[in-house]
N, C-alpha and C positions, 0 to 999 in steps of 0.2 A: 450807632448800632441799629441795624434794621431788625425789627421784631415781626415775627410771622403774625399776620392778622391785624396789623396796625398800619395806619397810613403815615402818621408823623414819625419822624426819626428821633426828634429831640423833644424836650419839655422846657423850652426857653421861657424866661420870665415875660410877663405881659408888659404892656406899655405903662401901666400904672405902678409897677413894682420897682421900688427904689433900690432894693438889694439885689445885686447880681450874683448868681452862683453858677459854677461850671463843674461838669462831671469830668473826672479823669477818664479819658477815652480808653486807657489800658484796663480800667476796672470792669469786670464782668457784672453788669447789672441784671437783676432778675426781670423776667418779662412782666410788664405791668398788668395787673388784674383789673377787671371792671368792678367799680364800686358804685352802688346806687344810693341816692339820698332822697328822702321825702321832702317835697316842697309844697307848702300851703300857699297857693296863689291868691292874691287879693282881687285880681281880675284876670280874665283869660283872653279877652278879645283885644287885639292891638290894631290901632288905626294906621294905615299905611300913609306915609308922607311922600312917596316917590311916584312921579307921573310915568315912570318907565314900566311899571307892572300893571296888569289888567285887573286889579282888585283893590278894594279900599280897606278891607278888614281881614285879619288873619288870626289863626290860633296855632300855637305850638305846644302840644301836650308834654313835651320833654325839653329840657335844657341840656345841651351836649348831645352827641350822637355817636353810638358805637359803630356805625357803619365805617367811620374812619376815613372818609373821603379827604384826601390831602388838600384839595382845592376849595373846600367848603368856605364860603364867604362868611358863615356864621361863627367861625372859630374865634374871632376877636371878642365875641360876646362873653366868653368865659372869663375875660379879664375883669368884668364887672362883679364877679363873685370871688375875686382874688385867686384865680386859677390860671394855669397856662393854656393858651390857645393850641398848644402842641398836643402831647399825649394826654394831658388832663382832659382836653375836650372830648376825647373818645373813650376815656376810661373812668371819668367821674361824671355820672349821669344823674340829673335831677328829675324826679318824677312828680308831676303836678297831679297828685292824687285827688284833689278836689276840683279838677277841671270841669267835670259835668255839673257839679253843684254851682260853680261860678257861672257857667254858661246859662243854666236855667234861671238864675237870678237876673241875668242880663235880659233874657227873653221876657221875663215877667215885670220888668220895669214899666212904669206908667209911660205911655207915649212911645214905647220902643217901636222903631221902624226897621223892618228887615232889609238888609242889604247882603248880597252874597258874601260868604265867609270862606276863605281858603285855608285849609289845614295843611301844614307841612312846608311853610315858607322858609324857615330857618333850620329846623332839624326834622328829620324824617319821622312822620307820625307812625310808621310801621317798622321802626328799628327793632332789633331782636327782643327787647324787653316787653314790647307790646303784646307779644304772644302770651305772656303770663299776666300782665297788668290790665290789658284791654281798656286802657284809657281812651284811645281813639275810638274804639267800638262804642263806648259809653256816650261819646260826643255824637256819633252818627245816629244812635238811637234817639237822642234828643232832637237832632235835625229832622229826622223823619217824623217824630211824634208832633213836633210843632210846625211841620211842613215849611221848613226854613231852607232857602237855597244855599248850596255850598259846593266847593270843589276840593279836590285832593291832588297833592303832588307827592309822588313816592318813587323810590328805586327798588321797592320790595315786592316780591310776589305774595307776601302775606296779605296784601289788599284783597286777594281773592277770597279770603276767609269771610269777608264782610259783603260778599256778593248779594246776599239776601236783602240787606239794608239798602245797598246801592241800587238794586233793582227796583225796590219800592220807591226810592227817591226819583229814579229815572222815569218811572211811569207817571210821575207828577211833574216832570220837567224841572227838577230841582238840583240836578247834579251833573258835573263833568269830572272825569278822572284823567289826570295827566301822568303818564308813566315815563320816567326819565331813563332813556337808554343811552349810555355814554360810549360803550364799546361792546363788541361781540367777541372780543379776545379774552379768554379766561386768564391768560398770562398778564395782560395789561390791567384787567379788573382787579386781580389779586394785589397789584402794586398800587393802583390808583384809588380804589374804593374797596378795600379788602373784605369787609363784612357785609357787602350788599349781595343781592341775588345776581346770578349770572345774566348776561345779556339775553341768552336763550330763554331763561325763566321769565324774564320781563316781557319778551315777545309772546310767550304762552299766556301771560297774564292779560295782555292786550286782547288776544284771541278769545280767552275765556270770558272776560267782561263784556266785550263787544257782542259776542254771540248771545248774551243774555239781555241785550237791548240797552246796555249801559254805555253812554257816550264816552269814548276814550280818545285822548290825543297823545302824540309823541312829543316829548321834550328832550332834545339832545343838549344836555347841560352838564359840564361846559364843553364847548368846542375848542380844542387846543391845537394850534398849529404844530405840525410835525410829530404829534402824539396820537391823536385820533381823527384828524381831519380826513385821512384816507378812507375812513369808513362811512362818510356822510351818505353817499348814494345807496350803499347796501342797507344801512340802518333805516333810512326813509322808505326804501322799497319794501323791505320785509315788514316794517311796521304797518304800512298801507295794506299789504296782503293779509296781515293779521287782523285788520279791522279798524285801525286808527282812522279817525275822521279828519284830523288836522295834525300839523307838525310845526314845531318852532325850535329855535336854538338860542343859546346864550354864549357869547364869547367869554373866554376865561376871565374871571375877575380876581384880583389879588390885593384886596384892601388890607392895610395895617399889617398885623403879624402874619397874615397868610403868605405874603410875598417871600419873606426869608424861609418860611417852612417849605414852600414850593420849590424854591431854589435849592435848598438842601436835598429835597427829594429827587430833583432832577439830577444833581451831581452824583447821587448814590445809585440811581437806577438807570439813567441814560446819559452818562458823562460824554458820550460821543456826539450827542446832539444838543446838549444843554444850552450852549451859547446861541445856537441857531433858534431854538425855541424862545429863549428870552429876548433875542433881538427882534423876532417876529412880533412878540407881544409889545415891546417898546415901540416898534414901528406903528402899531395899531393903537397905541395909547399916548401919542404925542411925545414920544421919547422917554416916557416913564413906564413903570410896570403896572401902574394903575391910574385910571382917570375917573374920578367920582362924578364928573359932570353929567347931569340928567340928559338923556338923549343919546349918550355915547357909552354909558356903563355896560349895557347889555350887548352892544354890537361892535364897538370899536370903530376906528376910522382909518382911512388910507387904503392903499392898494390891496394889501393882504386881507384886511377885513372885508373889503368890497368883493374880492374874489370869493371868499368863503361864503358870503351872503348870497352871491350870484349862484354858486354851485348848489347851495341848499334850496334856493327857490326853484332852480331848474329840476332838481331831484324831485321836489314836490309836484311840479307840473307833469313830469314823466310818469309819476306814480298815481296821478289823478287824486292827490290828497291836498286839502286846503292848507295853504301856508299861513301860519300865525292866526288861524281861525279861532274865534271865540264864540261860545254858545251863550245865548241869552237865557238866563235862568229865571224861572217864574217867582216873583216876589209877592204875588197877590194872594197866595193861599195861606200865608202865615196866620196862625190862630192859636190861642191857648187851648190845650187839649180838653179841659173840662170847663165848659161855659157856665156850669152851675156852681163852681166852687167859689169860695169867698174872694179870691183874687179878682174875679170878674166884677166885683162890686166897686173896685177902686179905679 
């Protein structure tokens, strides 16, 4: 059953669940409501182990994401809390209410050395509940207060709410924002990533932030053959016109439980092209739906992957926008806000 405003169609068991249960498809199930849980984090900064991403440390203020993007590679993480990577991932959200407290403790550790931290690597830091809880905003306040370098990745126009903090950070060379624009089609967006901002809203966010001197880049993630690859040139061109200084893409990743969830989604929404999409993915993943090998996870390999990469690079060149450009963030300004407090004695 397809639920309005939800990406996943089912709530299948996780890989750790030994008990299998099945719904009677004839049964009319109520639409799942979003439930929020408080989570007290022991630590908030995670060290990255992958050489494929341009950052070493990350923060995710939330576990699970109401945006409901069917392709989200973070869905399997819900298995670690005995929940389904399907509908549970987008309807059972954990809020790390002590995130700012944890981050400040990290900054105040003796011998702490600042390295750029990226917010929003697994779940979106600006998903709907952020409007109320403001966990991400509390983290940004700390970043600015301690003059700590950071970057953001989001699909939400809510990032514009924090333009005041981002502008302060930008003036010190501490920040870059990456706006992910997957599609400009509202019809596709409603199916693919139902509770995200529209593509047009994200372009407006790029324009608004860049006009205030905040460095912004485009991230087209994911790029899916036969689903949104026809939009590559327009998305790059319009993002460049809106003020994006760089552009990058990620080829669709389908780890663990994400693969069957995506296949189910394809069969329901695009049955006419489902096999074509899946065969293109297999062709780009060594005959499988997913290849976890470093160096290939983000781009794929083979003729189709190379063609998409070539198109993206050429689109960047035509729009005079830097391909896969990274900005060096200043790490030298970090300092404790109050030099005269007792912490400075240790």
